[in-house]
C-alpha positions in Angstrom: -9.3 -0.8 163.9 -10.7 0.3 168.0 -12.3 -2.8 170.0 -15.4 -2.0 171.5 -16.1 -0.2 174.6 -18.5 -3.4 175.5 -20.0 -6.2 173.6 -22.4 -8.8 175.4 -23.4 -11.2 173.4 -26.4 -13.9 173.6 -26.9 -13.0 177.5 -29.5 -14.8 178.9 -31.3 -14.0 182.2 -34.2 -16.1 183.9 -35.8 -15.6 186.7 -39.0 -17.6 188.2 -41.6 -17.6 185.5 -39.9 -14.8 183.5 -36.6 -15.1 180.9 -35.7 -11.3 181.6 -33.3 -11.6 178.7 -33.8 -13.6 176.0 -30.0 -14.1 174.2 -30.0 -10.3 174.1 -27.0 -9.0 172.1 -25.6 -5.1 173.1 -22.6 -3.0 171.7 -21.7 0.2 172.8 -18.9 2.1 171.3 -16.3 4.4 172.7 -17.1 7.8 172.5 -20.9 7.8 172.3 -23.9 8.4 174.4 -26.0 4.8 174.0 -29.6 4.6 174.9 -31.2 1.9 176.2 -34.9 2.1 176.4 -37.9 0.1 176.5 -41.2 -0.7 178.7 -40.8 -1.0 182.3 -40.3 -5.5 182.5 -38.3 -5.2 178.9 -35.1 -6.2 180.5 -32.9 -3.5 180.2 -32.2 -2.8 183.9 -31.3 -6.8 184.4 -28.9 -6.4 181.3 -27.4 -2.8 183.0 -27.2 -4.9 186.2 -25.4 -8.1 184.5 -23.0 -5.7 183.0 -22.4 -4.0 186.3 -21.6 -7.5 188.1 -24.8 -7.4 190.4 -26.9 -10.2 188.4 -25.0 -13.0 186.6 -26.2 -14.8 183.3 -27.3 -17.8 182.8 -25.5 -18.1 179.4 -24.0 -15.4 177.0 -20.3 -13.8 177.0 -19.4 -10.4 177.9 -16.1 -8.3 176.2 -15.0 -4.9 177.4 -12.8 -2.8 175.5 -12.1 -6.2 173.2 -11.5 -8.6 176.0 -12.9 -11.4 177.4 -14.5 -10.7 181.2 -16.0 -12.5 184.1 -18.2 -10.0 186.0 -18.9 -11.4 189.2 -19.3 -8.4 191.6 -19.8 -4.7 191.2 -16.3 -4.8 192.4 -14.8 -6.2 189.1 -17.1 -4.4 187.4 -15.5 -1.1 189.2 -11.5 -2.6 188.1 -12.8 -2.8 184.7 -13.8 0.7 184.2 -17.3 0.8 184.6 -19.2 2.8 186.7 -23.2 2.6 187.4 -25.0 6.0 189.1 -28.3 4.3 190.4 -31.5 6.5 190.1 -32.2 6.3 193.8 -28.8 7.8 194.9 -26.2 5.8 197.2 -24.7 8.6 199.6 -24.7 9.1 203.3 -26.1 12.3 204.0 -24.2 13.6 207.0 -21.0 13.2 205.6 -19.0 15.3 203.2 -18.8 15.1 199.4 -15.4 14.1 199.7 -16.0 11.6 202.4 -18.7 10.1 200.1 -16.7 10.2 197.2 -13.8 8.4 199.0 -15.9 5.7 200.7 -14.5 2.2 200.8 -11.4 3.6 198.7 -9.7 5.7 201.4 -6.2 7.4 200.8 -4.1 6.1 203.6 -1.6 7.8 205.6 -0.5 5.0 208.1 -3.0 3.3 209.5 -5.4 6.6 209.6 -7.3 8.1 206.6 -5.6 10.8 204.5 -8.7 13.5 204.4 -6.3 16.0 202.9 -5.0 13.6 200.1 -9.1 12.8 199.4 -9.9 16.4 199.6 -7.3 17.3 196.9 -8.1 14.4 194.6 -12.0 15.5 194.8 -11.0 19.2 194.0 -8.8 17.8 191.1 -11.9 15.9 189.9 -15.0 18.3 190.4 -12.3 21.5 188.8 -11.1 18.8 185.6 -14.7 18.1 184.8 -16.3 21.7 185.9 -18.9 20.9 188.7 -20.4 23.2 190.9 -19.5 21.4 194.6 -17.5 22.1 197.5 -15.7 18.8 198.9 -16.3 20.4 202.6 -20.0 20.6 201.7 -22.4 17.9 203.5 -24.5 15.8 201.0 -27.8 16.8 203.4 -27.1 20.3 202.5 -27.2 19.9 198.7 -29.7 20.4 196.3 -30.6 16.7 194.0 -29.1 18.2 190.9 -25.7 18.3 193.2 -26.0 15.1 195.2 -26.4 13.8 191.6 -23.0 15.2 190.6 -21.3 13.8 193.8 -23.1 10.2 192.2 -20.9 10.9 188.9 -17.6 11.9 191.0 -17.8 8.5 192.8 -17.5 6.8 190.2 -14.9 9.2 187.8 -12.8 8.4 191.4 -12.8 5.0 190.8 -11.8 6.0 187.2 -14.8 5.0 185.4 -14.6 4.9 181.2 -17.8 3.3 180.7 -20.5 5.0 182.9 -24.1 3.9 183.3 -26.7 6.4 184.1 -30.2 4.6 185.0 -32.8 7.2 184.7 -30.4 10.5 185.5 -33.0 12.9 184.8 -36.5 12.0 186.8 -35.4 14.8 189.8 -33.7 17.0 187.7 -35.0 20.5 186.9 -34.5 21.4 183.0 -31.2 23.3 183.9 -29.7 20.8 185.9 -30.5 18.3 183.1 -28.6 20.8 180.6 -25.9 20.7 182.9 -25.8 17.0 182.9 -26.3 16.5 179.4 -23.1 19.3 178.8 -21.0 16.7 181.1 -21.8 13.5 179.1 -21.1 15.1 175.9 -17.8 15.9 177.0 -17.1 12.9 178.8 -18.2 10.9 175.7 -16.0 13.4 173.8 -12.8 12.6 175.7 -12.9 8.7 174.2 -15.3 7.4 177.3 -18.8 5.7 176.9 -22.1 6.3 178.2 -25.4 4.0 178.8 -28.6 6.0 178.7 -31.3 4.1 180.3 -34.8 6.7 179.9 -38.4 6.7 179.1 -38.1 10.3 177.9 -38.1 10.1 174.4 -37.1 14.0 173.9 -34.2 13.5 176.0 -32.8 10.4 174.3 -32.9 12.0 171.2 -31.4 15.3 172.2 -28.5 13.4 173.9 -27.6 9.9 172.6 -25.7 9.0 169.4 -27.3 5.4 169.1 -30.4 4.0 170.6 -31.2 0.2 171.6 -34.7 -1.0 172.1 -35.2 -3.8 174.4 -39.4 -5.4 174.4 -40.5 -8.5 176.2 -36.7 -9.5 177.0 -35.4 -9.2 173.4 -33.1 -6.7 171.6 -35.9 -5.1 169.1 -32.9 -3.2 167.2 -30.3 -0.3 167.4 -30.7 2.7 165.3 -28.8 6.1 165.2 -30.1 9.3 166.1 -30.3 10.5 162.6 -32.1 7.7 161.1 -35.3 7.8 163.7 -37.6 9.5 165.7 -39.4 10.0 168.9 -42.2 8.2 167.0 -40.7 5.5 165.7 -39.2 4.7 168.7 -42.5 4.9 170.8 -43.7 1.8 168.3 -40.4 -0.1 168.1 -40.7 -0.2 172.5 -44.5 -1.1 172.4 -45.1 -2.7 169.3 -47.8 -0.5 168.0 -49.1 3.0 167.2 -48.3 5.5 169.7 -50.1 8.9 169.8 -47.4 10.7 171.3 -49.1 14.3 172.5 -51.5 14.8 174.6 -55.0 15.5 172.5 -56.9 18.0 174.3 -59.0 21.5 173.6 -59.2 24.2 175.7 -60.7 24.3 178.8 -64.2 25.1 180.0 -63.6 25.8 183.8 -66.8 26.6 186.3 -67.3 26.9 190.1 -64.6 26.3 192.4 -64.5 22.6 193.8 -61.1 22.3 195.6 -60.0 25.6 198.0 -56.7 25.5 200.1 -56.5 28.8 202.3 -52.8 29.6 203.7 -51.9 25.7 204.2 -49.3 25.0 206.3 -48.1 21.2 207.6 -44.9 21.3 209.7 -42.2 18.8 210.4 -41.9 17.4 213.5 -38.4 16.4 213.2 -36.9 19.5 212.0 -39.7 22.1 213.2 -39.9 23.8 210.0 -42.8 23.7 207.0 -42.9 21.1 204.4 -46.0 22.8 202.9 -45.7 26.6 203.6 -48.5 28.8 203.7 -50.4 27.4 200.0 -53.3 28.6 198.7 -55.2 28.2 195.3 -57.9 27.2 194.1 -59.1 24.4 191.0 -62.2 24.4 189.3 -64.8 22.2 187.6 -63.7 21.5 183.7 -59.6 22.3 184.4 -56.3 20.8 185.1 -54.3 22.6 187.7 -50.9 21.0 187.5 -48.2 21.1 190.3 -44.6 21.2 189.1 -41.4 20.9 191.5 -38.8 18.7 192.0 -39.5 15.6 194.1 -39.3 16.4 198.0 -40.6 20.2 197.7 -44.1 19.1 200.0 -45.9 17.7 197.0 -46.3 14.6 199.3 -47.6 16.3 202.4 -50.1 18.5 200.3 -51.7 15.5 198.6 -52.2 13.9 201.9 -53.0 17.1 203.6 -56.1 17.4 201.1 -57.3 13.8 201.2 -57.2 13.7 205.0 -54.4 11.2 205.7 -52.6 14.0 206.8 -53.8 16.7 209.5 -53.1 20.1 208.7 -51.0 22.5 211.2 -52.3 25.8 210.0 -54.9 26.8 207.1 -58.4 25.8 205.7 -59.4 23.1 203.2 -62.7 23.4 201.1 -63.9 20.7 199.3 -67.3 21.6 197.1 -67.7 24.7 199.4 -67.8 22.5 202.6 -65.3 23.3 205.3 -63.2 20.2 205.3 -60.0 21.0 207.0 -59.8 18.3 210.1 -62.1 15.8 208.4 -60.5 12.1 207.7 -60.1 10.2 204.4 -62.9 8.7 204.2 -64.8 11.9 205.0 -63.1 13.4 202.3 -63.8 10.7 199.9 -67.2 10.6 200.6 -67.5 14.4 199.6 -66.7 13.6 196.3 -63.0 13.4 196.5 -61.0 10.5 194.1 -57.4 9.7 195.0 -55.1 8.6 192.2 -52.2 8.0 194.8 -48.0 8.4 194.2 -47.6 5.0 195.8 -50.0 2.1 194.4 -48.4 0.0 196.3 -48.9 1.4 199.5 -52.1 3.7 199.2 -53.6 2.4 195.9 -53.9 -1.7 196.5 -53.6 -4.1 198.6 -52.0 -6.7 196.2 -52.9 -9.6 198.4 -56.2 -9.1 197.3 -58.1 -9.8 194.4 -58.9 -7.6 191.3 -62.5 -7.5 192.2 -62.2 -6.5 195.6 -59.0 -3.7 194.4 -62.4 -2.1 192.2 -64.5 -1.6 195.5 -61.6 -0.2 198.2 -63.0 2.6 200.1 -66.5 1.9 199.1 -66.8 -1.2 200.0 -69.0 -0.7 203.0 -71.7 0.9 200.4 -74.6 -0.1 198.1 -74.8 -1.5 196.1 -71.8 -3.8 197.1 -72.5 -4.3 200.5 -75.9 -6.2 201.2 -78.0 -6.2 204.1 -76.1 -6.8 207.8 -72.9 -5.7 206.1 -72.0 -8.9 204.0 -70.3 -8.0 200.3 -72.8 -8.6 198.1 -70.2 -10.8 195.3 -72.4 -11.0 192.4 -72.3 -7.3 192.5 -68.2 -6.6 192.9 -67.6 -9.1 190.6 -70.1 -7.3 187.8 -68.3 -4.1 189.0 -65.1 -5.6 188.2 -65.8 -7.3 185.4 -67.0 -4.2 183.5 -64.0 -2.0 184.5 -61.4 -4.5 183.6 -62.9 -4.5 180.1 -63.4 -1.2 179.8 -59.9 0.1 181.0 -58.1 -2.5 179.5 -56.6 -4.2 182.4 -54.4 -7.2 181.4 -54.8 -9.9 182.1 -58.5 -9.9 182.6 -59.3 -11.8 185.3 -60.9 -10.4 188.0 -59.7 -13.1 190.4 -56.0 -12.6 190.4 -54.1 -11.1 193.2 -53.4 -7.2 192.2 -49.4 -8.5 192.6 -49.9 -10.0 189.5 -50.2 -7.0 187.5 -47.5 -4.9 185.9 -47.1 -1.2 186.7 -48.9 0.0 183.9 -52.0 -2.4 184.7 -51.8 -2.0 188.5 -52.3 1.8 187.6 -54.9 1.5 185.1 -57.1 -0.6 187.7 -56.3 2.3 190.0 -57.5 4.4 187.5 -60.8 2.8 186.9 -61.5 2.7 190.5 -61.6 6.1 190.8 -62.9 7.5 188.2 -65.7 5.2 188.4 -67.0 6.4 191.6 -68.4 9.3 189.7 -66.3 12.1 191.6 -66.4 15.8 191.4 -62.4 15.9 192.6 -59.6 13.9 191.5 -56.3 14.0 192.8 -54.0 12.3 190.5 -50.4 12.5 192.4 -47.6 11.0 190.5 -50.4 9.3 187.9 -47.8 7.4 185.4 -44.2 6.9 187.8 -42.9 3.7 186.3 -46.0 2.7 183.6 -45.4 1.7 179.9 -45.4 4.4 177.3 -48.8 2.4 176.3 -50.4 3.1 179.5 -49.6 6.4 179.9 -50.7 7.6 176.5 -54.2 5.9 178.2 -54.2 7.0 181.8 -53.2 10.7 180.0 -56.6 10.3 178.2 -58.4 9.5 180.7 -57.3 12.5 182.9 -58.4 14.8 180.1 -61.7 12.8 179.8 -62.3 13.6 183.8 -61.8 16.8 183.1 -64.0 17.3 180.1 -66.5 15.5 182.4 -66.5 18.3 184.4 -64.4 16.7 187.3 -62.3 19.6 189.2 -58.4 17.6 188.3 -55.6 18.3 190.6 -52.4 16.8 188.9 -49.3 16.2 190.7 -46.5 15.4 189.2 -42.4 15.4 188.9 -42.3 14.6 184.9 -42.2 18.4 183.7 -43.4 17.5 180.5 -46.7 15.5 181.7 -47.7 18.6 183.8 -46.4 21.1 180.8 -48.7 18.9 178.1 -52.1 18.1 180.2 -52.5 21.4 183.2 -54.2 24.2 182.2 -52.8 26.6 184.8 -49.7 25.8 186.8 -48.0 26.2 189.7 -44.7 25.1 190.9 -43.7 24.4 194.7 -40.0 25.2 196.1 -39.2 24.2 199.4 -43.2 24.2 200.2 -44.0 27.2 199.1 -45.6 28.3 196.0 -43.1 30.4 193.5 -45.8 31.4 190.8 -48.7 30.4 189.1 -48.8 30.6 185.0 -51.5 29.6 182.3 -50.3 26.8 180.1 -50.1 29.3 177.3 -47.1 31.4 179.1 -45.4 28.0 180.6 -41.9 27.0 179.1 -40.1 23.9 180.6 -37.4 27.3 180.7 -40.1 29.3 183.1 -40.5 26.4 185.1 -37.5 25.1 185.6 -36.0 28.1 186.7 -39.4 28.4 189.5 -38.4 24.3 190.3 -34.9 26.0 191.5 -35.9 28.4 193.5 -36.8 31.9 191.2 -40.2 33.5 192.1 -42.8 35.1 189.9 -43.8 38.6 191.6 -45.6 40.3 189.2 -45.1 38.4 186.0 -41.9 38.5 186.5 -39.3 36.0 187.4 -36.6 36.9 190.5 -33.7 34.8 191.5 -33.8 32.6 194.6 -33.7 34.9 197.2 -35.0 38.0 195.7 -38.2 38.3 197.8 -36.4 38.0 201.1 -34.4 40.8 200.3 -37.4 42.6 199.6 -39.0 41.9 202.6 -36.3 42.8 204.9 -35.7 46.5 202.7 -39.8 46.8 203.3 
């Protein structure tokens, strides 16, 4: 009988005030893609960092290929054939593909690095695994999908047979995701093993043979793909019934509340547009979704609308008023609420209490500001107590510092504050990033409710499923420019994915990347 690829028995890992892994057992078979899923804080990342040597367990044993092992460092893990592709790539951008591959394990020719051998081995690996890479390409010139291929090749260069993938599709287009899945299936079929960490249950069901679910530091169970579905997996993760689909009726759009006219933002370091001649309207009673791979101008666009960044050309109208050069306070007073993409940098003051965080941005206005500029603590406390109850922010204490909250509860606190201001426009940037599946369900319901109350909602998300399910209209950004606009009924993952990769919608037809430039050159 073939030994297991990995067996982790009774793993315990404690941090101050947190039992991250509570006597966890996990078995990974050779020849399978095995999902490890759970909400944020469930303990899955801690467990994999123990397997990769980044943490040491307080209790428990590990076997790799049937042999007991002690993994004290990442080098120990690599020597055992374990590789890990992190969600945030660890590549040196000015170096080439080949140079990144051999970094730290360079072939030598006497005292010098043998670049010829490095390039030859890189080329051999690229051909063996069917990747679309050039050994001489610089990392900074590659798309996100190709950079991920380089990360995978780094582990294969070191003879990894057990591959840990941490949220591998978070920054990929649907087409790049299919290419990744094709590789993972082939890699497992060759007798290797893959651990696939993800929160996207549709992808888990597509690619994985078995799924292990963690909750509150414990292993809830392991199921085979043919024995389960997304609903059961979600219930195992959360511990209750979860509504998997966004429930919403048709939009009832009204007048334009937000309008952008040829907005351009120049990157001062690269001297080229990061937002390139962008125009669109968002009407009352609709959700306009902006799709795109991260880093294609979404952050700069949101900062421009919310008054956090000055634009170089174009105009921005809010409720018919020209707000092109207005600051963040004026934009907020004009009726714009903002759920920022980074809740700790822009959304909360983590050292402040829950109560104070519920009035950020409106602290100087009645009823929170009493005579002579003093805060009315009674009004603030009553307001905060109502919000944490109505929006189910846990724990329901208004004196706790915001740093005490999990990602989901911190995000619910921001959503509560921004919606309770009674705005006319809601800018929701990455509203469910790093948020538990139960909180995702709640936040989606609140966004749809805001639309149905007549708000104009601009949704910016790198999660394509979120954009497709919530939006009434969708525009796609690529390198800061709008590639096309689609109604929800005509938007498919395939079509939006092609636009995200640089195809262009012209006269209702998709044209590949570069076609529009050829048309312009010939005109």
